[in-house]
PDB file of N, CA, C and O in Angstrom:
ATOM      1  N   MET A   1       0.837  -1.176   0.000  1.00  0.00           N
ATOM      2  CA  MET A   1       0.000   0.000   0.000  1.00  0.00           C
ATOM      3  C   MET A   1       0.887   1.246   0.000  1.00  0.00           C
ATOM      4  O   MET A   1       1.799   1.367   0.817  1.00  0.00           O
ATOM      5  N   MET A   2       0.614   2.156  -0.911  1.00  0.00           N
ATOM      6  CA  MET A   2       1.402   3.381  -0.992  1.00  0.00           C
ATOM      7  C   MET A   2       0.749   4.481  -0.170  1.00  0.00           C
ATOM      8  O   MET A   2      -0.473   4.619  -0.130  1.00  0.00           O
ATOM      9  N   MET A   3       1.589   5.243   0.471  1.00  0.00           N
ATOM     10  CA  MET A   3       1.110   6.386   1.229  1.00  0.00           C
ATOM     11  C   MET A   3       1.023   7.588   0.286  1.00  0.00           C
ATOM     12  O   MET A   3       1.935   7.831  -0.504  1.00  0.00           O
ATOM     13  N   HIS A   4      -0.070   8.330   0.374  1.00  0.00           N
ATOM     14  CA  HIS A   4      -0.153   9.559  -0.403  1.00  0.00           C
ATOM     15  C   HIS A   4      -0.464  10.707   0.546  1.00  0.00           C
ATOM     16  O   HIS A   4      -1.440  10.632   1.292  1.00  0.00           O
ATOM     17  N   PRO A   5       0.302  11.719   0.540  1.00  0.00           N
ATOM     18  CA  PRO A   5       1.473  11.936  -0.307  1.00  0.00           C
ATOM     19  C   PRO A   5       2.642  11.075   0.143  1.00  0.00           C
ATOM     20  O   PRO A   5       2.702  10.633   1.290  1.00  0.00           O
ATOM     21  N   SER A   6       3.558  10.847  -0.769  1.00  0.00           N
ATOM     22  CA  SER A   6       4.731  10.036  -0.454  1.00  0.00           C
ATOM     23  C   SER A   6       5.707  10.825   0.425  1.00  0.00           C
ATOM     24  O   SER A   6       5.605  12.046   0.552  1.00  0.00           O
ATOM     25  N   TYR A   7       6.651  10.102   1.026  1.00  0.00           N
ATOM     26  CA  TYR A   7       7.686  10.776   1.821  1.00  0.00           C
ATOM     27  C   TYR A   7       8.406  11.818   0.979  1.00  0.00           C
ATOM     28  O   TYR A   7       8.668  12.930   1.438  1.00  0.00           O
ATOM     29  N   ARG A   8       8.721  11.450  -0.252  1.00  0.00           N
ATOM     30  CA  ARG A   8       9.458  12.351  -1.140  1.00  0.00           C
ATOM     31  C   ARG A   8       8.650  13.625  -1.397  1.00  0.00           C
ATOM     32  O   ARG A   8       9.193  14.730  -1.361  1.00  0.00           O
ATOM     33  N   GLU A   9       7.348  13.462  -1.657  1.00  0.00           N
ATOM     34  CA  GLU A   9       6.505  14.633  -1.896  1.00  0.00           C
ATOM     35  C   GLU A   9       6.431  15.522  -0.663  1.00  0.00           C
ATOM     36  O   GLU A   9       6.477  16.747  -0.775  1.00  0.00           O
ATOM     37  N   MET A  10       6.318  14.920   0.494  1.00  0.00           N
ATOM     38  CA  MET A  10       6.269  15.712   1.728  1.00  0.00           C
ATOM     39  C   MET A  10       7.577  16.439   1.968  1.00  0.00           C
ATOM     40  O   MET A  10       7.574  17.596   2.387  1.00  0.00           O
ATOM     41  N   MET A  11       8.696  15.775   1.708  1.00  0.00           N
ATOM     42  CA  MET A  11      10.001  16.423   1.887  1.00  0.00           C
ATOM     43  C   MET A  11      10.132  17.612   0.943  1.00  0.00           C
ATOM     44  O   MET A  11      10.670  18.651   1.326  1.00  0.00           O
ATOM     45  N   GLU A  12       9.644  17.470  -0.289  1.00  0.00           N
ATOM     46  CA  GLU A  12       9.709  18.578  -1.248  1.00  0.00           C
ATOM     47  C   GLU A  12       8.908  19.780  -0.748  1.00  0.00           C
ATOM     48  O   GLU A  12       9.369  20.918  -0.833  1.00  0.00           O
ATOM     49  N   VAL A  13       7.712  19.525  -0.230  1.00  0.00           N
ATOM     50  CA  VAL A  13       6.866  20.612   0.276  1.00  0.00           C
ATOM     51  C   VAL A  13       7.544  21.316   1.448  1.00  0.00           C
ATOM     52  O   VAL A  13       7.603  22.545   1.489  1.00  0.00           O
ATOM     53  N   VAL A  14       8.049  20.546   2.388  1.00  0.00           N
ATOM     54  CA  VAL A  14       8.693  21.126   3.574  1.00  0.00           C
ATOM     55  C   VAL A  14       9.942  21.906   3.170  1.00  0.00           C
ATOM     56  O   VAL A  14      10.182  23.002   3.677  1.00  0.00           O
ATOM     57  N   ASN A  15      10.733  21.347   2.264  1.00  0.00           N
ATOM     58  CA  ASN A  15      11.982  22.001   1.883  1.00  0.00           C
ATOM     59  C   ASN A  15      11.776  23.237   1.019  1.00  0.00           C
ATOM     60  O   ASN A  15      12.704  24.032   0.873  1.00  0.00           O
ATOM     61  N   LYS A  16      10.588  23.429   0.440  1.00  0.00           N
ATOM     62  CA  LYS A  16      10.293  24.661  -0.300  1.00  0.00           C
ATOM     63  C   LYS A  16      10.282  25.866   0.629  1.00  0.00           C
ATOM     64  O   LYS A  16      10.457  27.000   0.184  1.00  0.00           O
ATOM     65  N   GLU A  17      10.074  25.620   1.924  1.00  0.00           N
ATOM     66  CA  GLU A  17      10.032  26.703   2.908  1.00  0.00           C
ATOM     67  C   GLU A  17      11.421  27.143   3.357  1.00  0.00           C
ATOM     68  O   GLU A  17      11.552  28.103   4.116  1.00  0.00           O
ATOM     69  N   SER A  18      12.446  26.456   2.897  1.00  0.00           N
ATOM     70  CA  SER A  18      13.819  26.763   3.310  1.00  0.00           C
ATOM     71  C   SER A  18      14.232  28.146   2.818  1.00  0.00           C
ATOM     72  O   SER A  18      14.035  28.488   1.652  1.00  0.00           O
ATOM     73  N   GLU A  19      14.806  28.932   3.720  1.00  0.00           N
ATOM     74  CA  GLU A  19      15.303  30.259   3.346  1.00  0.00           C
ATOM     75  C   GLU A  19      16.555  30.149   2.492  1.00  0.00           C
ATOM     76  O   GLU A  19      16.836  31.014   1.662  1.00  0.00           O
ATOM     77  N   ASP A  20      17.297  29.081   2.705  1.00  0.00           N
ATOM     78  CA  ASP A  20      18.539  28.834   1.973  1.00  0.00           C
ATOM     79  C   ASP A  20      18.290  27.645   1.051  1.00  0.00           C
ATOM     80  O   ASP A  20      18.137  26.518   1.523  1.00  0.00           O
ATOM     81  N   ASP A  21      18.247  27.882  -0.244  1.00  0.00           N
ATOM     82  CA  ASP A  21      17.912  26.818  -1.200  1.00  0.00           C
ATOM     83  C   ASP A  21      18.878  25.644  -1.182  1.00  0.00           C
ATOM     84  O   ASP A  21      18.535  24.568  -1.671  1.00  0.00           O
ATOM     85  N   THR A  22      20.067  25.816  -0.636  1.00  0.00           N
ATOM     86  CA  THR A  22      21.048  24.733  -0.638  1.00  0.00           C
ATOM     87  C   THR A  22      20.978  23.859   0.608  1.00  0.00           C
ATOM     88  O   THR A  22      21.507  22.747   0.607  1.00  0.00           O
ATOM     89  N   THR A  23      20.336  24.340   1.670  1.00  0.00           N
ATOM     90  CA  THR A  23      20.237  23.586   2.917  1.00  0.00           C
ATOM     91  C   THR A  23      18.795  23.165   3.142  1.00  0.00           C
ATOM     92  O   THR A  23      17.948  24.000   3.461  1.00  0.00           O
ATOM     93  N   PRO A  24      18.502  21.864   2.977  1.00  0.00           N
ATOM     94  CA  PRO A  24      17.123  21.419   3.173  1.00  0.00           C
ATOM     95  C   PRO A  24      16.716  21.483   4.642  1.00  0.00           C
ATOM     96  O   PRO A  24      17.550  21.340   5.536  1.00  0.00           O
ATOM     97  N   ILE A  25      15.425  21.701   4.877  1.00  0.00           N
ATOM     98  CA  ILE A  25      14.901  21.689   6.243  1.00  0.00           C
ATOM     99  C   ILE A  25      14.912  20.271   6.775  1.00  0.00           C
ATOM    100  O   ILE A  25      15.303  20.029   7.917  1.00  0.00           O
ATOM    101  N   VAL A  26      14.479  19.327   5.940  1.00  0.00           N
ATOM    102  CA  VAL A  26      14.537  17.908   6.304  1.00  0.00           C
ATOM    103  C   VAL A  26      15.336  17.175   5.248  1.00  0.00           C
ATOM    104  O   VAL A  26      15.266  17.494   4.061  1.00  0.00           O
ATOM    105  N   SER A  27      16.090  16.196   5.692  1.00  0.00           N
ATOM    106  CA  SER A  27      16.938  15.467   4.749  1.00  0.00           C
ATOM    107  C   SER A  27      16.700  13.961   4.771  1.00  0.00           C
ATOM    108  O   SER A  27      17.414  13.205   4.113  1.00  0.00           O
ATOM    109  N   SER A  28      15.693  13.527   5.529  1.00  0.00           N
ATOM    110  CA  SER A  28      15.431  12.093   5.588  1.00  0.00           C
ATOM    111  C   SER A  28      13.963  11.808   5.864  1.00  0.00           C
ATOM    112  O   SER A  28      13.228  12.663   6.358  1.00  0.00           O
ATOM    113  N   ARG A  29      13.559  10.607   5.539  1.00  0.00           N
ATOM    114  CA  ARG A  29      12.192  10.188   5.839  1.00  0.00           C
ATOM    115  C   ARG A  29      11.957  10.196   7.342  1.00  0.00           C
ATOM    116  O   ARG A  29      10.854  10.489   7.806  1.00  0.00           O
ATOM    117  N   TYR A  30      12.996   9.872   8.098  1.00  0.00           N
ATOM    118  CA  TYR A  30      12.892   9.862   9.560  1.00  0.00           C
ATOM    119  C   TYR A  30      12.418  11.221  10.072  1.00  0.00           C
ATOM    120  O   TYR A  30      11.570  11.288  10.962  1.00  0.00           O
ATOM    121  N   SER A  31      12.955  12.288   9.521  1.00  0.00           N
ATOM    122  CA  SER A  31      12.580  13.641   9.943  1.00  0.00           C
ATOM    123  C   SER A  31      11.103  13.913   9.684  1.00  0.00           C
ATOM    124  O   SER A  31      10.419  14.506  10.518  1.00  0.00           O
ATOM    125  N   ILE A  32      10.620  13.481   8.536  1.00  0.00           N
ATOM    126  CA  ILE A  32       9.206  13.651   8.202  1.00  0.00           C
ATOM    127  C   ILE A  32       8.334  12.826   9.140  1.00  0.00           C
ATOM    128  O   ILE A  32       7.304  13.304   9.617  1.00  0.00           O
ATOM    129  N   VAL A  33       8.743  11.593   9.403  1.00  0.00           N
ATOM    130  CA  VAL A  33       7.986  10.717  10.304  1.00  0.00           C
ATOM    131  C   VAL A  33       7.918  11.334  11.697  1.00  0.00           C
ATOM    132  O   VAL A  33       6.853  11.350  12.315  1.00  0.00           O
ATOM    133  N   MET A  34       9.038  11.839  12.191  1.00  0.00           N
ATOM    134  CA  MET A  34       9.061  12.424  13.534  1.00  0.00           C
ATOM    135  C   MET A  34       8.199  13.693  13.600  1.00  0.00           C
ATOM    136  O   MET A  34       7.477  13.892  14.577  1.00  0.00           O
ATOM    137  N   ALA A  35       8.264  14.537  12.589  1.00  0.00           N
ATOM    138  CA  ALA A  35       7.463  15.754  12.576  1.00  0.00           C
ATOM    139  C   ALA A  35       5.973  15.419  12.515  1.00  0.00           C
ATOM    140  O   ALA A  35       5.160  16.043  13.196  1.00  0.00           O
ATOM    141  N   THR A  36       5.630  14.439  11.702  1.00  0.00           N
ATOM    142  CA  THR A  36       4.224  14.034  11.573  1.00  0.00           C
ATOM    143  C   THR A  36       3.717  13.420  12.869  1.00  0.00           C
ATOM    144  O   THR A  36       2.603  13.713  13.301  1.00  0.00           O
ATOM    145  N   ALA A  37       4.525  12.574  13.489  1.00  0.00           N
ATOM    146  CA  ALA A  37       4.135  11.942  14.754  1.00  0.00           C
ATOM    147  C   ALA A  37       3.962  12.986  15.854  1.00  0.00           C
ATOM    148  O   ALA A  37       3.043  12.884  16.667  1.00  0.00           O
ATOM    149  N   LYS A  38       4.836  13.985  15.883  1.00  0.00           N
ATOM    150  CA  LYS A  38       4.735  15.036  16.894  1.00  0.00           C
ATOM    151  C   LYS A  38       3.441  15.829  16.713  1.00  0.00           C
ATOM    152  O   LYS A  38       2.756  16.137  17.688  1.00  0.00           O
ATOM    153  N   ARG A  39       3.113  16.154  15.479  1.00  0.00           N
ATOM    154  CA  ARG A  39       1.876  16.897  15.225  1.00  0.00           C
ATOM    155  C   ARG A  39       0.647  16.049  15.552  1.00  0.00           C
ATOM    156  O   ARG A  39      -0.328  16.562  16.101  1.00  0.00           O
ATOM    157  N   ALA A  40       0.683  14.763  15.223  1.00  0.00           N
ATOM    158  CA  ALA A  40      -0.435  13.873  15.546  1.00  0.00           C
ATOM    159  C   ALA A  40      -0.636  13.817  17.058  1.00  0.00           C
ATOM    160  O   ALA A  40      -1.773  13.805  17.530  1.00  0.00           O
ATOM    161  N   ARG A  41       0.449  13.782  17.816  1.00  0.00           N
ATOM    162  CA  ARG A  41       0.362  13.767  19.279  1.00  0.00           C
ATOM    163  C   ARG A  41      -0.275  15.065  19.786  1.00  0.00           C
ATOM    164  O   ARG A  41      -1.063  15.036  20.731  1.00  0.00           O
ATOM    165  N   GLN A  42       0.057  16.192  19.171  1.00  0.00           N
ATOM    166  CA  GLN A  42      -0.541  17.472  19.559  1.00  0.00           C
ATOM    167  C   GLN A  42      -2.056  17.452  19.328  1.00  0.00           C
ATOM    168  O   GLN A  42      -2.823  17.960  20.146  1.00  0.00           O
ATOM    169  N   ILE A  43      -2.470  16.867  18.220  1.00  0.00           N
ATOM    170  CA  ILE A  43      -3.898  16.761  17.914  1.00  0.00           C
ATOM    171  C   ILE A  43      -4.585  15.858  18.934  1.00  0.00           C
ATOM    172  O   ILE A  43      -5.661  16.188  19.432  1.00  0.00           O
ATOM    173  N   ILE A  44      -3.968  14.726  19.244  1.00  0.00           N
ATOM    174  CA  ILE A  44      -4.512  13.800  20.239  1.00  0.00           C
ATOM    175  C   ILE A  44      -4.657  14.506  21.587  1.00  0.00           C
ATOM    176  O   ILE A  44      -5.625  14.285  22.315  1.00  0.00           O
ATOM    177  N   ASP A  45      -3.679  15.358  21.908  1.00  0.00           N
ATOM    178  CA  ASP A  45      -3.686  16.059  23.193  1.00  0.00           C
ATOM    179  C   ASP A  45      -4.599  17.286  23.216  1.00  0.00           C
ATOM    180  O   ASP A  45      -4.650  17.994  24.222  1.00  0.00           O
ATOM    181  N   GLY A  46      -5.323  17.547  22.119  1.00  0.00           N
ATOM    182  CA  GLY A  46      -6.326  18.598  22.155  1.00  0.00           C
ATOM    183  C   GLY A  46      -6.165  19.752  21.191  1.00  0.00           C
ATOM    184  O   GLY A  46      -7.062  20.590  21.100  1.00  0.00           O
ATOM    185  N   ASP A  47      -5.047  19.835  20.457  1.00  0.00           N
ATOM    186  CA  ASP A  47      -4.905  20.920  19.479  1.00  0.00           C
ATOM    187  C   ASP A  47      -5.953  20.766  18.380  1.00  0.00           C
ATOM    188  O   ASP A  47      -6.247  19.652  17.945  1.00  0.00           O
ATOM    189  N   ALA A  48      -6.505  21.868  17.943  1.00  0.00           N
ATOM    190  CA  ALA A  48      -7.498  21.834  16.875  1.00  0.00           C
ATOM    191  C   ALA A  48      -6.822  21.539  15.536  1.00  0.00           C
ATOM    192  O   ALA A  48      -5.748  22.072  15.259  1.00  0.00           O
ATOM    193  N   PRO A  49      -7.433  20.701  14.710  1.00  0.00           N
ATOM    194  CA  PRO A  49      -6.895  20.456  13.366  1.00  0.00           C
ATOM    195  C   PRO A  49      -6.884  21.751  12.553  1.00  0.00           C
ATOM    196  O   PRO A  49      -7.744  22.614  12.726  1.00  0.00           O
ATOM    197  N   LEU A  50      -5.905  21.870  11.674  1.00  0.00           N
ATOM    198  CA  LEU A  50      -5.733  23.077  10.869  1.00  0.00           C
ATOM    199  C   LEU A  50      -6.243  22.904   9.441  1.00  0.00           C
ATOM    200  O   LEU A  50      -6.045  23.778   8.598  1.00  0.00           O
ATOM    201  N   ILE A  51      -6.898  21.775   9.170  1.00  0.00           N
ATOM    202  CA  ILE A  51      -7.431  21.522   7.837  1.00  0.00           C
ATOM    203  C   ILE A  51      -8.945  21.385   7.906  1.00  0.00           C
ATOM    204  O   ILE A  51      -9.511  21.092   8.959  1.00  0.00           O
ATOM    205  N   ASP A  52      -9.581  21.600   6.777  1.00  0.00           N
ATOM    206  CA  ASP A  52     -11.029  21.400   6.682  1.00  0.00           C
ATOM    207  C   ASP A  52     -11.328  19.915   6.605  1.00  0.00           C
ATOM    208  O   ASP A  52     -10.490  19.127   6.167  1.00  0.00           O
ATOM    209  N   LYS A  53     -12.493  19.544   7.021  1.00  0.00           N
ATOM    210  CA  LYS A  53     -12.985  18.169   6.928  1.00  0.00           C
ATOM    211  C   LYS A  53     -12.095  17.171   7.663  1.00  0.00           C
ATOM    212  O   LYS A  53     -11.842  16.077   7.160  1.00  0.00           O
ATOM    213  N   ALA A  54     -11.625  17.539   8.838  1.00  0.00           N
ATOM    214  CA  ALA A  54     -10.779  16.655   9.639  1.00  0.00           C
ATOM    215  C   ALA A  54     -11.606  15.674  10.466  1.00  0.00           C
ATOM    216  O   ALA A  54     -11.084  14.675  10.960  1.00  0.00           O
ATOM    217  N   GLU A  55     -12.900  15.965  10.615  1.00  0.00           N
ATOM    218  CA  GLU A  55     -13.760  15.117  11.427  1.00  0.00           C
ATOM    219  C   GLU A  55     -13.755  13.694  10.874  1.00  0.00           C
ATOM    220  O   GLU A  55     -13.898  13.476   9.671  1.00  0.00           O
ATOM    221  N   GLY A  56     -13.587  12.739  11.776  1.00  0.00           N
ATOM    222  CA  GLY A  56     -13.620  11.335  11.394  1.00  0.00           C
ATOM    223  C   GLY A  56     -12.299  10.792  10.889  1.00  0.00           C
ATOM    224  O   GLY A  56     -12.176   9.587  10.667  1.00  0.00           O
ATOM    225  N   LYS A  57     -11.312  11.649  10.703  1.00  0.00           N
ATOM    226  CA  LYS A  57      -9.994  11.188  10.245  1.00  0.00           C
ATOM    227  C   LYS A  57      -9.115  10.933  11.456  1.00  0.00           C
ATOM    228  O   LYS A  57      -9.270  11.570  12.498  1.00  0.00           O
ATOM    229  N   LYS A  58      -8.201  10.004  11.308  1.00  0.00           N
ATOM    230  CA  LYS A  58      -7.257   9.705  12.381  1.00  0.00           C
ATOM    231  C   LYS A  58      -6.256  10.856  12.514  1.00  0.00           C
ATOM    232  O   LYS A  58      -5.930  11.519  11.530  1.00  0.00           O
ATOM    233  N   PRO A  59      -5.772  11.087  13.740  1.00  0.00           N
ATOM    234  CA  PRO A  59      -4.827  12.190  13.963  1.00  0.00           C
ATOM    235  C   PRO A  59      -3.600  12.137  13.042  1.00  0.00           C
ATOM    236  O   PRO A  59      -3.125  13.185  12.604  1.00  0.00           O
ATOM    237  N   LEU A  60      -3.091  10.967  12.747  1.00  0.00           N
ATOM    238  CA  LEU A  60      -1.919  10.875  11.876  1.00  0.00           C
ATOM    239  C   LEU A  60      -2.262  11.327  10.457  1.00  0.00           C
ATOM    240  O   LEU A  60      -1.465  12.011   9.816  1.00  0.00           O
ATOM    241  N   SER A  61      -3.429  10.952   9.970  1.00  0.00           N
ATOM    242  CA  SER A  61      -3.853  11.385   8.636  1.00  0.00           C
ATOM    243  C   SER A  61      -4.020  12.898   8.582  1.00  0.00           C
ATOM    244  O   SER A  61      -3.651  13.534   7.595  1.00  0.00           O
ATOM    245  N   VAL A  62      -4.574  13.468   9.638  1.00  0.00           N
ATOM    246  CA  VAL A  62      -4.732  14.919   9.714  1.00  0.00           C
ATOM    247  C   VAL A  62      -3.357  15.582   9.716  1.00  0.00           C
ATOM    248  O   VAL A  62      -3.147  16.569   9.011  1.00  0.00           O
ATOM    249  N   ALA A  63      -2.429  15.054  10.493  1.00  0.00           N
ATOM    250  CA  ALA A  63      -1.076  15.623  10.572  1.00  0.00           C
ATOM    251  C   ALA A  63      -0.373  15.580   9.220  1.00  0.00           C
ATOM    252  O   ALA A  63       0.287  16.544   8.833  1.00  0.00           O
ATOM    253  N   VAL A  64      -0.509  14.478   8.505  1.00  0.00           N
ATOM    254  CA  VAL A  64       0.102  14.362   7.173  1.00  0.00           C
ATOM    255  C   VAL A  64      -0.467  15.434   6.252  1.00  0.00           C
ATOM    256  O   VAL A  64       0.285  16.117   5.556  1.00  0.00           O
ATOM    257  N   GLU A  65      -1.786  15.585   6.244  1.00  0.00           N
ATOM    258  CA  GLU A  65      -2.411  16.589   5.382  1.00  0.00           C
ATOM    259  C   GLU A  65      -1.999  18.003   5.771  1.00  0.00           C
ATOM    260  O   GLU A  65      -1.765  18.841   4.900  1.00  0.00           O
ATOM    261  N   GLU A  66      -1.909  18.274   7.069  1.00  0.00           N
ATOM    262  CA  GLU A  66      -1.504  19.612   7.519  1.00  0.00           C
ATOM    263  C   GLU A  66      -0.099  19.946   7.034  1.00  0.00           C
ATOM    264  O   GLU A  66       0.140  21.050   6.543  1.00  0.00           O
ATOM    265  N   ILE A  67       0.812  19.023   7.164  1.00  0.00           N
ATOM    266  CA  ILE A  67       2.189  19.265   6.726  1.00  0.00           C
ATOM    267  C   ILE A  67       2.236  19.417   5.215  1.00  0.00           C
ATOM    268  O   ILE A  67       2.894  20.318   4.696  1.00  0.00           O
ATOM    269  N   TYR A  68       1.539  18.538   4.512  1.00  0.00           N
ATOM    270  CA  TYR A  68       1.551  18.577   3.047  1.00  0.00           C
ATOM    271  C   TYR A  68       0.939  19.875   2.511  1.00  0.00           C
ATOM    272  O   TYR A  68       1.391  20.399   1.493  1.00  0.00           O
ATOM    273  N   GLN A  69      -0.070  20.385   3.182  1.00  0.00           N
ATOM    274  CA  GLN A  69      -0.713  21.633   2.755  1.00  0.00           C
ATOM    275  C   GLN A  69       0.023  22.877   3.254  1.00  0.00           C
ATOM    276  O   GLN A  69      -0.384  23.999   2.951  1.00  0.00           O
ATOM    277  N   GLY A  70       1.100  22.687   4.013  1.00  0.00           N
ATOM    278  CA  GLY A  70       1.873  23.828   4.500  1.00  0.00           C
ATOM    279  C   GLY A  70       1.239  24.540   5.677  1.00  0.00           C
ATOM    280  O   GLY A  70       1.607  25.675   5.981  1.00  0.00           O
ATOM    281  N   LYS A  71       0.300  23.905   6.342  1.00  0.00           N
ATOM    282  CA  LYS A  71      -0.378  24.505   7.498  1.00  0.00           C
ATOM    283  C   LYS A  71       0.467  24.372   8.767  1.00  0.00           C
ATOM    284  O   LYS A  71       0.279  25.117   9.728  1.00  0.00           O
ATOM    285  N   VAL A  72       1.394  23.421   8.760  1.00  0.00           N
ATOM    286  CA  VAL A  72       2.309  23.208   9.884  1.00  0.00           C
ATOM    287  C   VAL A  72       3.719  23.343   9.337  1.00  0.00           C
ATOM    288  O   VAL A  72       4.050  22.756   8.307  1.00  0.00           O
ATOM    289  N   HIS A  73       4.538  24.106  10.018  1.00  0.00           N
ATOM    290  CA  HIS A  73       5.910  24.319   9.562  1.00  0.00           C
ATOM    291  C   HIS A  73       6.860  23.443  10.366  1.00  0.00           C
ATOM    292  O   HIS A  73       6.825  23.427  11.596  1.00  0.00           O
ATOM    293  N   VAL A  74       7.702  22.722   9.652  1.00  0.00           N
ATOM    294  CA  VAL A  74       8.667  21.819  10.262  1.00  0.00           C
ATOM    295  C   VAL A  74       9.974  22.571  10.477  1.00  0.00           C
ATOM    296  O   VAL A  74      10.447  23.288   9.594  1.00  0.00           O
ATOM    297  N   LEU A  75      10.545  22.397  11.660  1.00  0.00           N
ATOM    298  CA  LEU A  75      11.819  23.046  11.957  1.00  0.00           C
ATOM    299  C   LEU A  75      12.965  22.256  11.340  1.00  0.00           C
ATOM    300  O   LEU A  75      12.842  21.046  11.149  1.00  0.00           O
ATOM    301  N   PRO A  76      14.073  22.915  11.027  1.00  0.00           N
ATOM    302  CA  PRO A  76      15.226  22.224  10.437  1.00  0.00           C
ATOM    303  C   PRO A  76      15.733  21.090  11.333  1.00  0.00           C
ATOM    304  O   PRO A  76      15.580  21.116  12.554  1.00  0.00           O
ATOM    305  N   ASP A  77      16.344  20.092  10.677  1.00  0.00           N
ATOM    306  CA  ASP A  77      16.893  18.921  11.384  1.00  0.00           C
ATOM    307  C   ASP A  77      17.892  19.300  12.459  1.00  0.00           C
ATOM    308  O   ASP A  77      17.943  18.663  13.511  1.00  0.00           O
ATOM    309  N   ASP A  78      18.690  20.335  12.205  1.00  0.00           N
ATOM    310  CA  ASP A  78      19.785  20.664  13.118  1.00  0.00           C
ATOM    311  C   ASP A  78      19.389  21.724  14.143  1.00  0.00           C
ATOM    312  O   ASP A  78      20.262  22.383  14.708  1.00  0.00           O
ATOM    313  N   THR A  79      18.106  21.900  14.393  1.00  0.00           N
ATOM    314  CA  THR A  79      17.664  22.898  15.359  1.00  0.00           C
ATOM    315  C   THR A  79      18.193  22.563  16.747  1.00  0.00           C
ATOM    316  O   THR A  79      18.084  21.424  17.201  1.00  0.00           O
ATOM    317  N   ASP A  80      18.762  23.548  17.413  1.00  0.00           N
ATOM    318  CA  ASP A  80      19.262  23.367  18.776  1.00  0.00           C
ATOM    319  C   ASP A  80      18.083  23.153  19.713  1.00  0.00           C
ATOM    320  O   ASP A  80      17.148  23.955  19.721  1.00  0.00           O
ATOM    321  N   LYS A  81      18.111  22.095  20.496  1.00  0.00           N
ATOM    322  CA  LYS A  81      16.975  21.742  21.350  1.00  0.00           C
ATOM    323  C   LYS A  81      17.187  22.147  22.796  1.00  0.00           C
ATOM    324  O   LYS A  81      16.540  21.582  23.678  1.00  0.00           O
ATOM    325  N   ASN A  82      18.051  23.090  23.075  1.00  0.00           N
ATOM    326  CA  ASN A  82      18.286  23.539  24.459  1.00  0.00           C
ATOM    327  C   ASN A  82      17.180  24.422  24.929  1.00  0.00           C
ATOM    328  O   ASN A  82      17.207  24.893  26.066  1.00  0.00           O
TER     329      ASN A  82
END
């Protein structure tokens, strides 16, 4: 079963937001998975979905759509976590 959008498509969308065209915001599928999982957890914990017609969809599906539509911004891989 293929996921739509694909990891590659999601990475392209996220990396379009990069201020520096040579440094991608995310460089691996792992980064996309972690960002999507974090957003899904926020939805589970009570954050309102940022997309239309989210009712009845699983939090992970909502998170994928939010990221793909550019409603959620992913921070660069090398962000300092202090």
